[in-house]
NUDOLUM-254211 format. One line per field, with one value per residue: x, y, z of N, C-alpha, C in turn. Coordinates in steps of 0.2 Angstrom, whole numbers, plus 5000, padded with zeros to 4 digits. Example, Ala and Ser with C-alpha at 12.3 -4.5 7.8 and 13.67 -1.06 7.14 Angstrom:
2
neast c(5066, 5064)
nnorth c(4972, 4989)
nup c(5039, 5035)
caeast c(5062, 5068)
canorth c(4978, 4995)
caup c(5039, 5036)
ceast c(5066, 5064)
cnorth c(4984, 5000)
cup c(5039, 5039)
//
This chain:
353
neast c(4822, 4836, 4853, 4866, 4883, 4887, 4896, 4913, 4912, 4908, 4894, 4878, 4865, 4848, 4842, 4832, 4827, 4818, 4810, 4806, 4800, 4787, 4782, 4772, 4770, 4765, 4751, 4757, 4769, 4765, 4756, 4758, 4751, 4755, 4749, 4747, 4760, 4767, 4761, 4766, 4780, 4780, 4776, 4787, 4797, 4793, 4795, 4808, 4816, 4829, 4835, 4831, 4827, 4828, 4828, 4834, 4828, 4816, 4800, 4802, 4808, 4798, 4797, 4808, 4804, 4792, 4797, 4806, 4797, 4790, 4800, 4805, 4796, 4790, 4801, 4806, 4817, 4829, 4829, 4831, 4841, 4845, 4845, 4850, 4850, 4860, 4862, 4854, 4844, 4839, 4833, 4832, 4844, 4861, 4870, 4863, 4862, 4871, 4887, 4896, 4906, 4900, 4886, 4884, 4887, 4877, 4865, 4866, 4864, 4851, 4844, 4846, 4839, 4826, 4824, 4825, 4835, 4851, 4861, 4865, 4864, 4868, 4875, 4872, 4879, 4869, 4869, 4881, 4892, 4899, 4905, 4911, 4926, 4931, 4939, 4935, 4922, 4923, 4931, 4922, 4912, 4920, 4923, 4910, 4908, 4919, 4915, 4904, 4891, 4887, 4888, 4892, 4896, 4890, 4887, 4877, 4870, 4882, 4894, 4906, 4919, 4918, 4916, 4928, 4937, 4932, 4935, 4949, 4952, 4949, 4957, 4969, 4970, 4968, 4956, 4938, 4930, 4918, 4906, 4896, 4886, 4871, 4861, 4853, 4845, 4839, 4829, 4824, 4834, 4850, 4862, 4871, 4879, 4890, 4900, 4897, 4893, 4904, 4914, 4909, 4911, 4925, 4930, 4925, 4912, 4895, 4880, 4865, 4849, 4839, 4822, 4819, 4809, 4807, 4800, 4787, 4785, 4789, 4781, 4771, 4759, 4759, 4757, 4758, 4746, 4738, 4735, 4737, 4725, 4730, 4745, 4763, 4769, 4758, 4753, 4762, 4775, 4792, 4803, 4812, 4819, 4812, 4819, 4817, 4803, 4798, 4808, 4807, 4794, 4796, 4804, 4795, 4785, 4792, 4794, 4780, 4776, 4784, 4780, 4767, 4768, 4774, 4765, 4766, 4768, 4772, 4781, 4788, 4795, 4804, 4811, 4817, 4826, 4835, 4840, 4848, 4859, 4876, 4885, 4875, 4868, 4857, 4839, 4829, 4813, 4797, 4780, 4763, 4753, 4749, 4746, 4755, 4767, 4767, 4767, 4779, 4788, 4788, 4797, 4809, 4810, 4809, 4816, 4824, 4825, 4839, 4836, 4825, 4832, 4841, 4832, 4827, 4838, 4843, 4832, 4833, 4846, 4859, 4867, 4885, 4897, 4911, 4926, 4923, 4918, 4929, 4938, 4932, 4935, 4949, 4955, 4952, 4960, 4965, 4955, 4947, 4936, 4926, 4927, 4922, 4909, 4902, 4907, 4907, 4894, 4892, 4904, 4902, 4892, 4898, 4907, 4899, 4894)
nnorth c(5052, 5054, 5047, 5040, 5036, 5022, 5024, 5021, 5013, 5007, 5006, 5012, 5020, 5023, 5039, 5037, 5023, 5008, 5002, 4987, 4982, 4981, 4971, 4957, 4959, 4965, 4973, 4983, 4988, 4989, 4980, 4973, 4965, 4952, 4955, 4969, 4973, 4970, 4979, 4991, 4989, 4989, 5002, 5009, 5005, 5010, 5023, 5024, 5020, 5009, 5001, 4990, 4986, 4974, 4962, 4947, 4945, 4952, 4950, 4937, 4931, 4932, 4944, 4944, 4933, 4937, 4948, 4942, 4933, 4943, 4950, 4940, 4939, 4945, 4951, 4960, 4958, 4961, 4975, 4978, 4981, 4971, 4972, 4965, 4959, 4952, 4946, 4945, 4935, 4920, 4907, 4894, 4888, 4889, 4894, 4902, 4916, 4932, 4936, 4926, 4916, 4904, 4908, 4918, 4913, 4902, 4910, 4918, 4908, 4904, 4917, 4919, 4909, 4912, 4924, 4920, 4921, 4922, 4929, 4942, 4959, 4969, 4965, 4966, 4968, 4968, 4973, 4977, 4964, 4960, 4949, 4941, 4939, 4953, 4950, 4938, 4940, 4949, 4941, 4931, 4938, 4942, 4930, 4926, 4936, 4933, 4920, 4923, 4924, 4936, 4953, 4966, 4973, 4979, 4989, 4991, 5001, 5002, 5009, 5023, 5018, 5005, 5003, 5008, 4999, 4987, 4991, 4992, 4979, 4973, 4979, 4976, 4962, 4964, 4962, 4962, 4977, 4987, 4995, 5003, 5011, 5008, 5019, 5027, 5042, 5059, 5073, 5074, 5066, 5069, 5063, 5055, 5064, 5067, 5056, 5046, 5050, 5059, 5049, 5041, 5050, 5052, 5039, 5034, 5028, 5024, 5031, 5025, 5029, 5024, 5024, 5038, 5047, 5046, 5036, 5040, 5052, 5064, 5066, 5076, 5074, 5072, 5083, 5097, 5098, 5089, 5072, 5058, 5046, 5034, 5025, 5022, 5026, 5029, 5017, 5013, 5011, 5014, 5018, 5029, 5034, 5047, 5061, 5074, 5082, 5094, 5101, 5092, 5095, 5108, 5107, 5100, 5110, 5119, 5111, 5109, 5122, 5126, 5116, 5119, 5132, 5128, 5120, 5106, 5090, 5087, 5076, 5075, 5087, 5084, 5073, 5078, 5087, 5078, 5072, 5082, 5083, 5083, 5069, 5059, 5046, 5038, 5037, 5028, 5023, 5019, 5012, 5011, 5010, 5013, 5026, 5033, 5029, 5036, 5049, 5050, 5047, 5059, 5067, 5066, 5076, 5088, 5102, 5111, 5128, 5139, 5146, 5139, 5128, 5132, 5136, 5124, 5117, 5125, 5123, 5110, 5107, 5098, 5099, 5103, 5091, 5087, 5081, 5091, 5104, 5110, 5109, 5118, 5130, 5130, 5125, 5130, 5134, 5123, 5114, 5102, 5100, 5090, 5091, 5104, 5103, 5097, 5106, 5119, 5127, 5129, 5135, 5147, 5152, 5153, 5162, 5173, 5174)
nup c(4981, 4991, 4991, 5001, 5005, 5014, 5028, 5026, 5015, 4999, 4997, 4994, 5002, 5005, 5012, 5020, 5030, 5030, 5044, 5053, 5065, 5069, 5062, 5063, 5076, 5092, 5102, 5109, 5103, 5090, 5078, 5064, 5050, 5038, 5026, 5027, 5029, 5017, 5008, 5014, 5012, 4998, 4996, 5002, 4993, 4981, 4984, 4984, 4994, 4999, 5009, 5022, 5038, 5051, 5064, 5072, 5084, 5084, 5088, 5090, 5078, 5069, 5062, 5053, 5045, 5039, 5032, 5023, 5016, 5009, 5001, 4993, 4982, 4967, 4962, 4972, 4980, 4973, 4973, 4985, 5000, 5014, 5031, 5046, 5063, 5078, 5094, 5105, 5116, 5110, 5113, 5125, 5129, 5136, 5127, 5118, 5117, 5116, 5110, 5105, 5095, 5092, 5094, 5085, 5072, 5072, 5073, 5062, 5051, 5054, 5052, 5039, 5033, 5038, 5032, 5019, 5009, 5001, 5006, 5018, 5018, 5027, 5042, 5059, 5075, 5089, 5102, 5115, 5121, 5135, 5140, 5131, 5122, 5112, 5101, 5097, 5093, 5082, 5074, 5071, 5064, 5053, 5047, 5042, 5032, 5023, 5019, 5012, 5017, 5022, 5018, 5023, 5039, 5055, 5070, 5085, 5097, 5105, 5116, 5115, 5118, 5117, 5103, 5098, 5103, 5097, 5083, 5084, 5087, 5075, 5065, 5070, 5066, 5053, 5047, 5043, 5047, 5056, 5046, 5049, 5062, 5072, 5080, 5094, 5092, 5093, 5093, 5106, 5112, 5113, 5116, 5109, 5102, 5110, 5109, 5100, 5087, 5083, 5083, 5073, 5062, 5062, 5061, 5050, 5050, 5045, 5050, 5057, 5062, 5075, 5081, 5079, 5082, 5095, 5100, 5096, 5104, 5098, 5088, 5088, 5093, 5107, 5120, 5131, 5139, 5134, 5130, 5118, 5113, 5109, 5107, 5109, 5122, 5129, 5132, 5142, 5137, 5139, 5132, 5123, 5139, 5149, 5156, 5159, 5158, 5156, 5148, 5137, 5132, 5129, 5117, 5109, 5108, 5099, 5088, 5084, 5082, 5071, 5062, 5060, 5054, 5042, 5036, 5038, 5045, 5063, 5064, 5052, 5053, 5064, 5059, 5047, 5053, 5059, 5047, 5042, 5051, 5056, 5050, 5050, 5041, 5037, 5042, 5052, 5048, 5055, 5057, 5062, 5052, 5035, 5033, 5042, 5037, 5025, 5028, 5035, 5025, 5017, 5024, 5018, 5008, 5014, 5018, 5031, 5036, 5040, 5051, 5057, 5060, 5070, 5080, 5084, 5088, 5099, 5108, 5111, 5114, 5124, 5140, 5140, 5142, 5153, 5145, 5136, 5139, 5144, 5134, 5125, 5131, 5131, 5120, 5108, 5098, 5091, 5086, 5077, 5062, 5066, 5080, 5081, 5077, 5088, 5099, 5094, 5094, 5108, 5112, 5106, 5114, 5126, 5124, 5122, 5134)
caeast c(4826, 4843, 4857, 4872, 4887, 4887, 4902, 4918, 4910, 4905, 4887, 4874, 4859, 4843, 4842, 4827, 4827, 4811, 4810, 4800, 4799, 4780, 4779, 4770, 4771, 4759, 4748, 4761, 4774, 4761, 4755, 4757, 4750, 4759, 4747, 4749, 4767, 4768, 4759, 4770, 4786, 4779, 4776, 4794, 4801, 4791, 4797, 4815, 4820, 4832, 4837, 4826, 4830, 4825, 4832, 4831, 4824, 4810, 4794, 4805, 4810, 4793, 4798, 4812, 4800, 4787, 4801, 4808, 4792, 4788, 4805, 4806, 4791, 4789, 4808, 4808, 4824, 4834, 4829, 4831, 4846, 4842, 4850, 4847, 4855, 4861, 4865, 4849, 4842, 4834, 4831, 4833, 4850, 4866, 4873, 4858, 4863, 4877, 4891, 4901, 4907, 4894, 4879, 4884, 4886, 4871, 4860, 4866, 4861, 4844, 4842, 4846, 4833, 4820, 4824, 4824, 4840, 4858, 4866, 4863, 4868, 4872, 4874, 4874, 4878, 4863, 4871, 4887, 4893, 4905, 4908, 4914, 4931, 4929, 4942, 4931, 4916, 4925, 4933, 4916, 4909, 4924, 4921, 4904, 4909, 4923, 4911, 4899, 4885, 4886, 4892, 4895, 4895, 4889, 4886, 4871, 4870, 4889, 4897, 4912, 4925, 4916, 4917, 4935, 4939, 4931, 4939, 4956, 4953, 4948, 4962, 4975, 4970, 4967, 4949, 4932, 4928, 4911, 4905, 4890, 4883, 4864, 4861, 4847, 4847, 4833, 4828, 4824, 4840, 4856, 4868, 4875, 4883, 4896, 4905, 4896, 4893, 4911, 4918, 4907, 4914, 4932, 4932, 4921, 4906, 4889, 4875, 4858, 4846, 4833, 4818, 4820, 4803, 4807, 4794, 4781, 4785, 4791, 4776, 4767, 4753, 4760, 4757, 4759, 4740, 4734, 4739, 4733, 4721, 4734, 4753, 4767, 4770, 4751, 4752, 4767, 4781, 4796, 4810, 4817, 4816, 4811, 4821, 4815, 4797, 4797, 4812, 4804, 4788, 4799, 4806, 4789, 4782, 4796, 4792, 4774, 4776, 4787, 4776, 4761, 4770, 4776, 4760, 4768, 4767, 4778, 4785, 4792, 4800, 4809, 4815, 4821, 4831, 4840, 4843, 4853, 4864, 4882, 4887, 4869, 4867, 4850, 4835, 4824, 4806, 4792, 4773, 4758, 4749, 4751, 4746, 4761, 4773, 4767, 4769, 4786, 4792, 4788, 4802, 4815, 4809, 4808, 4823, 4822, 4829, 4844, 4833, 4821, 4836, 4843, 4827, 4826, 4845, 4843, 4827, 4835, 4854, 4860, 4873, 4891, 4900, 4918, 4931, 4921, 4917, 4936, 4941, 4929, 4938, 4956, 4957, 4949, 4965, 4967, 4949, 4945, 4929, 4923, 4927, 4918, 4902, 4900, 4909, 4906, 4889, 4894, 4910, 4899, 4888, 4902, 4911, 4894, 4893)
canorth c(5050, 5055, 5041, 5042, 5031, 5019, 5024, 5021, 5007, 5009, 5005, 5018, 5018, 5029, 5043, 5034, 5016, 5005, 4998, 4982, 4979, 4980, 4965, 4951, 4961, 4965, 4980, 4988, 4991, 4989, 4973, 4974, 4959, 4951, 4959, 4976, 4974, 4970, 4986, 4996, 4988, 4992, 5010, 5012, 5003, 5015, 5030, 5024, 5017, 5003, 4998, 4987, 4984, 4970, 4959, 4940, 4945, 4956, 4945, 4930, 4929, 4933, 4950, 4942, 4929, 4941, 4952, 4937, 4931, 4949, 4952, 4935, 4939, 4951, 4955, 4965, 4957, 4964, 4982, 4980, 4979, 4968, 4973, 4962, 4959, 4947, 4947, 4944, 4928, 4917, 4901, 4893, 4886, 4893, 4898, 4905, 4923, 4935, 4937, 4921, 4913, 4899, 4911, 4923, 4908, 4899, 4914, 4920, 4903, 4905, 4923, 4918, 4904, 4915, 4929, 4917, 4924, 4919, 4934, 4947, 4964, 4972, 4961, 4971, 4966, 4972, 4976, 4975, 4958, 4961, 4943, 4938, 4943, 4956, 4947, 4932, 4942, 4952, 4935, 4927, 4942, 4942, 4923, 4926, 4940, 4929, 4914, 4925, 4925, 4943, 4958, 4972, 4972, 4985, 4988, 4995, 5002, 5002, 5015, 5025, 5014, 4998, 5004, 5008, 4992, 4983, 4993, 4990, 4971, 4971, 4982, 4972, 4956, 4965, 4959, 4966, 4981, 4989, 5001, 5007, 5010, 5010, 5022, 5031, 5049, 5062, 5080, 5072, 5063, 5070, 5060, 5052, 5069, 5067, 5052, 5041, 5054, 5060, 5043, 5039, 5054, 5051, 5032, 5032, 5023, 5027, 5032, 5023, 5031, 5021, 5028, 5045, 5051, 5045, 5032, 5044, 5058, 5070, 5067, 5082, 5072, 5073, 5090, 5098, 5098, 5083, 5065, 5055, 5040, 5028, 5027, 5017, 5029, 5029, 5010, 5011, 5010, 5019, 5018, 5031, 5037, 5055, 5063, 5081, 5082, 5101, 5102, 5089, 5099, 5114, 5104, 5098, 5116, 5122, 5107, 5110, 5129, 5125, 5112, 5123, 5137, 5125, 5116, 5099, 5086, 5087, 5070, 5077, 5092, 5080, 5068, 5083, 5090, 5073, 5071, 5088, 5083, 5080, 5062, 5055, 5043, 5036, 5038, 5022, 5025, 5014, 5015, 5006, 5010, 5016, 5034, 5035, 5029, 5041, 5055, 5050, 5048, 5066, 5071, 5066, 5081, 5094, 5106, 5116, 5134, 5140, 5149, 5134, 5123, 5136, 5136, 5117, 5116, 5129, 5120, 5103, 5106, 5095, 5102, 5101, 5088, 5087, 5086, 5096, 5111, 5112, 5110, 5124, 5136, 5130, 5121, 5133, 5136, 5117, 5110, 5100, 5101, 5085, 5094, 5110, 5101, 5097, 5111, 5125, 5131, 5130, 5140, 5154, 5154, 5154, 5169, 5179, 5175)
caup c(4987, 4991, 4994, 5004, 5006, 5021, 5030, 5020, 5010, 4992, 4997, 4994, 5005, 5005, 5018, 5025, 5030, 5033, 5050, 5052, 5071, 5070, 5058, 5067, 5083, 5097, 5102, 5112, 5098, 5084, 5076, 5057, 5047, 5033, 5020, 5027, 5028, 5010, 5006, 5017, 5009, 4991, 4997, 5003, 4987, 4976, 4986, 4983, 5000, 4997, 5015, 5026, 5044, 5055, 5069, 5074, 5090, 5083, 5088, 5090, 5071, 5064, 5058, 5048, 5041, 5035, 5027, 5018, 5011, 5005, 4997, 4988, 4977, 4962, 4961, 4977, 4984, 4969, 4974, 4993, 5005, 5020, 5037, 5052, 5069, 5082, 5101, 5111, 5118, 5105, 5115, 5132, 5130, 5139, 5122, 5113, 5118, 5116, 5103, 5104, 5088, 5091, 5093, 5079, 5066, 5072, 5072, 5055, 5047, 5055, 5049, 5031, 5032, 5039, 5027, 5012, 5005, 5002, 5009, 5022, 5016, 5033, 5048, 5065, 5082, 5092, 5109, 5118, 5125, 5139, 5143, 5125, 5120, 5106, 5096, 5095, 5090, 5076, 5070, 5068, 5059, 5047, 5044, 5038, 5026, 5019, 5017, 5007, 5020, 5024, 5014, 5027, 5046, 5059, 5077, 5087, 5105, 5108, 5118, 5111, 5119, 5114, 5096, 5097, 5105, 5091, 5077, 5085, 5086, 5068, 5062, 5072, 5062, 5046, 5046, 5042, 5052, 5055, 5042, 5052, 5069, 5073, 5087, 5096, 5091, 5091, 5096, 5113, 5115, 5108, 5119, 5104, 5099, 5114, 5107, 5094, 5081, 5082, 5081, 5066, 5057, 5062, 5059, 5044, 5051, 5044, 5056, 5056, 5068, 5077, 5085, 5078, 5084, 5102, 5101, 5095, 5108, 5094, 5082, 5089, 5096, 5114, 5121, 5138, 5142, 5131, 5128, 5113, 5115, 5108, 5106, 5114, 5128, 5132, 5135, 5147, 5134, 5142, 5128, 5127, 5146, 5149, 5163, 5160, 5154, 5154, 5142, 5131, 5130, 5125, 5111, 5105, 5106, 5093, 5082, 5082, 5079, 5064, 5057, 5058, 5049, 5036, 5034, 5038, 5052, 5068, 5063, 5047, 5055, 5068, 5054, 5043, 5057, 5059, 5041, 5041, 5056, 5054, 5051, 5049, 5035, 5036, 5048, 5051, 5050, 5055, 5057, 5063, 5047, 5029, 5034, 5046, 5033, 5019, 5031, 5036, 5018, 5015, 5027, 5014, 5004, 5018, 5020, 5036, 5035, 5045, 5057, 5060, 5063, 5076, 5085, 5086, 5091, 5105, 5112, 5112, 5116, 5130, 5143, 5137, 5147, 5153, 5144, 5131, 5141, 5145, 5127, 5123, 5134, 5131, 5114, 5102, 5092, 5088, 5085, 5070, 5061, 5070, 5086, 5081, 5076, 5095, 5103, 5091, 5097, 5115, 5112, 5104, 5119, 5132, 5122, 5123, 5142)
ceast c(4833, 4847, 4864, 4876, 4887, 4894, 4908, 4917, 4908, 4898, 4883, 4867, 4854, 4843, 4837, 4827, 4820, 4813, 4804, 4799, 4792, 4778, 4778, 4771, 4765, 4756, 4752, 4766, 4770, 4761, 4753, 4756, 4754, 4756, 4748, 4756, 4770, 4766, 4764, 4777, 4786, 4779, 4783, 4798, 4799, 4794, 4805, 4819, 4823, 4835, 4831, 4829, 4826, 4830, 4830, 4827, 4817, 4804, 4797, 4806, 4804, 4794, 4803, 4808, 4796, 4791, 4803, 4803, 4790, 4793, 4806, 4801, 4792, 4796, 4810, 4815, 4829, 4834, 4830, 4838, 4843, 4847, 4846, 4852, 4855, 4864, 4860, 4847, 4837, 4832, 4833, 4840, 4855, 4869, 4869, 4857, 4870, 4881, 4897, 4901, 4901, 4888, 4879, 4883, 4880, 4865, 4860, 4863, 4853, 4841, 4841, 4840, 4827, 4819, 4824, 4829, 4847, 4863, 4863, 4867, 4872, 4870, 4876, 4874, 4874, 4864, 4877, 4887, 4899, 4908, 4911, 4920, 4930, 4933, 4938, 4925, 4918, 4928, 4927, 4913, 4913, 4923, 4915, 4904, 4914, 4920, 4905, 4892, 4883, 4891, 4895, 4893, 4894, 4888, 4880, 4872, 4877, 4890, 4903, 4918, 4924, 4918, 4924, 4939, 4938, 4935, 4946, 4957, 4953, 4954, 4969, 4976, 4969, 4961, 4944, 4931, 4921, 4911, 4900, 4889, 4876, 4863, 4854, 4849, 4841, 4834, 4827, 4830, 4846, 4862, 4873, 4880, 4890, 4902, 4903, 4896, 4900, 4915, 4916, 4910, 4922, 4934, 4929, 4916, 4900, 4885, 4868, 4855, 4840, 4829, 4819, 4815, 4802, 4801, 4787, 4781, 4785, 4786, 4772, 4760, 4753, 4761, 4757, 4752, 4736, 4738, 4734, 4730, 4725, 4741, 4757, 4768, 4763, 4750, 4758, 4774, 4786, 4803, 4809, 4815, 4816, 4813, 4819, 4809, 4796, 4801, 4809, 4798, 4790, 4801, 4800, 4785, 4785, 4794, 4785, 4773, 4779, 4783, 4770, 4762, 4771, 4770, 4762, 4767, 4773, 4783, 4790, 4797, 4806, 4814, 4819, 4827, 4837, 4844, 4848, 4858, 4870, 4883, 4881, 4869, 4860, 4846, 4830, 4817, 4802, 4785, 4768, 4753, 4752, 4751, 4752, 4767, 4773, 4769, 4776, 4790, 4793, 4794, 4808, 4815, 4809, 4815, 4821, 4827, 4834, 4841, 4829, 4826, 4839, 4838, 4826, 4833, 4845, 4838, 4830, 4842, 4855, 4866, 4880, 4895, 4907, 4920, 4929, 4921, 4924, 4939, 4938, 4932, 4945, 4959, 4955, 4954, 4967, 4961, 4948, 4938, 4924, 4922, 4922, 4910, 4899, 4901, 4907, 4900, 4889, 4899, 4907, 4895, 4892, 4906, 4906, 4893, 4899)
cnorth c(5051, 5048, 5043, 5036, 5029, 5019, 5025, 5016, 5011, 5008, 5011, 5016, 5024, 5032, 5041, 5027, 5014, 5001, 4993, 4978, 4977, 4973, 4959, 4953, 4961, 4972, 4985, 4992, 4992, 4982, 4973, 4967, 4958, 4955, 4966, 4978, 4974, 4976, 4991, 4995, 4991, 5000, 5013, 5011, 5009, 5022, 5030, 5022, 5010, 4999, 4996, 4984, 4980, 4967, 4952, 4940, 4949, 4950, 4938, 4927, 4930, 4939, 4948, 4937, 4932, 4945, 4948, 4935, 4937, 4950, 4946, 4935, 4946, 4955, 4960, 4964, 4961, 4972, 4984, 4977, 4977, 4969, 4969, 4962, 4953, 4949, 4944, 4937, 4925, 4909, 4900, 4890, 4891, 4897, 4901, 4912, 4925, 4935, 4933, 4919, 4908, 4903, 4915, 4918, 4905, 4904, 4917, 4915, 4904, 4911, 4922, 4914, 4908, 4921, 4927, 4920, 4921, 4923, 4940, 4953, 4968, 4968, 4965, 4967, 4971, 4976, 4973, 4968, 4958, 4955, 4939, 4942, 4946, 4953, 4941, 4934, 4945, 4946, 4932, 4931, 4942, 4935, 4923, 4930, 4936, 4923, 4916, 4925, 4932, 4948, 4963, 4970, 4979, 4983, 4992, 4995, 5001, 5009, 5017, 5020, 5007, 4998, 5004, 5002, 4987, 4984, 4991, 4983, 4969, 4973, 4978, 4965, 4957, 4962, 4964, 4970, 4984, 4995, 5005, 5006, 5012, 5012, 5025, 5038, 5053, 5069, 5079, 5070, 5064, 5068, 5058, 5057, 5069, 5063, 5048, 5045, 5056, 5054, 5040, 5043, 5053, 5044, 5029, 5027, 5027, 5027, 5030, 5025, 5027, 5025, 5036, 5050, 5050, 5041, 5035, 5051, 5064, 5071, 5073, 5080, 5072, 5080, 5091, 5097, 5092, 5077, 5061, 5049, 5034, 5030, 5023, 5020, 5029, 5022, 5008, 5010, 5016, 5019, 5023, 5034, 5044, 5057, 5071, 5083, 5090, 5103, 5098, 5093, 5105, 5112, 5103, 5105, 5119, 5118, 5108, 5117, 5129, 5121, 5115, 5128, 5134, 5121, 5108, 5096, 5087, 5082, 5072, 5082, 5088, 5076, 5073, 5085, 5085, 5072, 5077, 5088, 5080, 5072, 5057, 5052, 5041, 5036, 5032, 5024, 5019, 5017, 5009, 5005, 5013, 5024, 5036, 5035, 5034, 5048, 5055, 5050, 5055, 5070, 5071, 5072, 5088, 5096, 5111, 5122, 5134, 5142, 5144, 5129, 5126, 5135, 5129, 5115, 5119, 5125, 5113, 5102, 5104, 5099, 5099, 5098, 5089, 5081, 5092, 5103, 5114, 5114, 5117, 5131, 5136, 5128, 5124, 5134, 5129, 5112, 5108, 5101, 5096, 5088, 5099, 5108, 5100, 5103, 5118, 5130, 5133, 5136, 5147, 5156, 5156, 5161, 5174, 5180, 5178)
cup c(4986, 4994, 4996, 5005, 5013, 5024, 5025, 5015, 5004, 4992, 4998, 4997, 5005, 5012, 5023, 5024, 5033, 5039, 5050, 5059, 5072, 5066, 5063, 5075, 5088, 5098, 5105, 5107, 5091, 5081, 5068, 5054, 5041, 5027, 5021, 5027, 5021, 5007, 5008, 5013, 5002, 4991, 4997, 4996, 4982, 4978, 4985, 4989, 4998, 5003, 5020, 5032, 5048, 5060, 5070, 5080, 5090, 5082, 5086, 5082, 5066, 5059, 5052, 5043, 5036, 5030, 5022, 5014, 5007, 4999, 4991, 4982, 4973, 4961, 4966, 4980, 4980, 4970, 4981, 4996, 5011, 5025, 5043, 5058, 5073, 5089, 5106, 5111, 5113, 5107, 5122, 5134, 5133, 5133, 5116, 5114, 5117, 5109, 5103, 5097, 5087, 5090, 5087, 5073, 5066, 5070, 5065, 5050, 5048, 5052, 5042, 5029, 5033, 5034, 5020, 5007, 5006, 5005, 5013, 5020, 5022, 5039, 5054, 5071, 5086, 5098, 5111, 5122, 5129, 5142, 5137, 5123, 5113, 5100, 5093, 5091, 5083, 5071, 5067, 5063, 5052, 5043, 5039, 5032, 5021, 5016, 5012, 5010, 5021, 5020, 5018, 5035, 5050, 5066, 5079, 5095, 5108, 5110, 5114, 5112, 5117, 5106, 5094, 5098, 5099, 5085, 5078, 5084, 5079, 5064, 5063, 5068, 5055, 5043, 5045, 5048, 5051, 5050, 5044, 5059, 5069, 5080, 5088, 5096, 5089, 5094, 5103, 5116, 5111, 5112, 5115, 5101, 5103, 5111, 5101, 5088, 5079, 5080, 5074, 5061, 5057, 5060, 5053, 5045, 5049, 5050, 5054, 5062, 5069, 5081, 5085, 5080, 5092, 5104, 5100, 5099, 5104, 5088, 5082, 5092, 5104, 5116, 5129, 5142, 5139, 5130, 5123, 5116, 5114, 5107, 5111, 5121, 5132, 5135, 5139, 5144, 5137, 5139, 5123, 5134, 5145, 5156, 5164, 5155, 5151, 5148, 5136, 5128, 5126, 5118, 5106, 5103, 5100, 5087, 5080, 5079, 5072, 5059, 5055, 5053, 5042, 5032, 5033, 5044, 5056, 5066, 5057, 5049, 5059, 5064, 5050, 5047, 5058, 5053, 5039, 5046, 5054, 5055, 5050, 5042, 5033, 5042, 5047, 5053, 5050, 5056, 5059, 5057, 5041, 5029, 5037, 5041, 5027, 5022, 5033, 5030, 5016, 5018, 5023, 5009, 5008, 5020, 5025, 5034, 5041, 5052, 5061, 5063, 5070, 5082, 5088, 5090, 5098, 5110, 5115, 5115, 5123, 5133, 5140, 5143, 5147, 5149, 5139, 5133, 5142, 5139, 5124, 5125, 5132, 5125, 5108, 5096, 5089, 5088, 5078, 5068, 5065, 5077, 5086, 5080, 5083, 5099, 5101, 5094, 5104, 5116, 5111, 5110, 5125, 5130, 5123, 5131, 5145)
//
């Protein structure tokens, strides 16, 4: 297992992270029992995964409880880094949601209790809160770090300007700043490349990727003329949204072709592509059963060739938005490596055209 530094911190995390949203869940997202969850955690620990991601809102705290029960036994906690999140509604009261100082502090205490630990290794704000001053949110997170309840802080599902606003607030107070962002990113959805991935590289934020298989769409079991009997999207799950099914199937066609030629699964190809993308620190894998976890774990050892990556890039590349297309025409003499990671392939296409 490869380990990478989480942003500008000195913390090393495995390139694969175990996601636990299915722990104590339901049929739509997957319902992993405590016994099955323990076997899956042991499988990941044996493979070298050291980061385990959950959230207070996952199954109303049950995911945290199950993970806490598992990690407290047999010395597992000493091998594991625990990441959890705060933001969404956790009760009926008016202050039981959002990123106010009140909600953050109270929910951190609750998560520590459910996780049966003294410290959360990575505490992430789960979503933007436009009603709470960002200074209040960052100060509350800084307090948790200074008091020893949290070691590192991160954000999830923030836009580019949200991240910069938060980092500015932290820097102005010389307080703790985010070391990571958890984002949606896949061969199906490369929107993050416009702002979030470049910000991560420029500002020293690690990138943790959630739903790297687009809710199973990129696993290879969804094809143009057939649909699996079971799966999230079969049951009406619509995250992430699909705006262009023809393009998605074009991406899947390339994934399947490469997978068949290499004798691996489509999921492994999609995950390996992400692990080779600029700025990506770790990819969060999940599964309804042990078989899916074993298959996903194999992606850590799969290295795609340049030609294979080019095929996947071409099939999945999104249109270049403004101001980037203008920069590709007019700023090529003054582009940084971070700029070129996004613009470079398009600049070559435009020059050929």
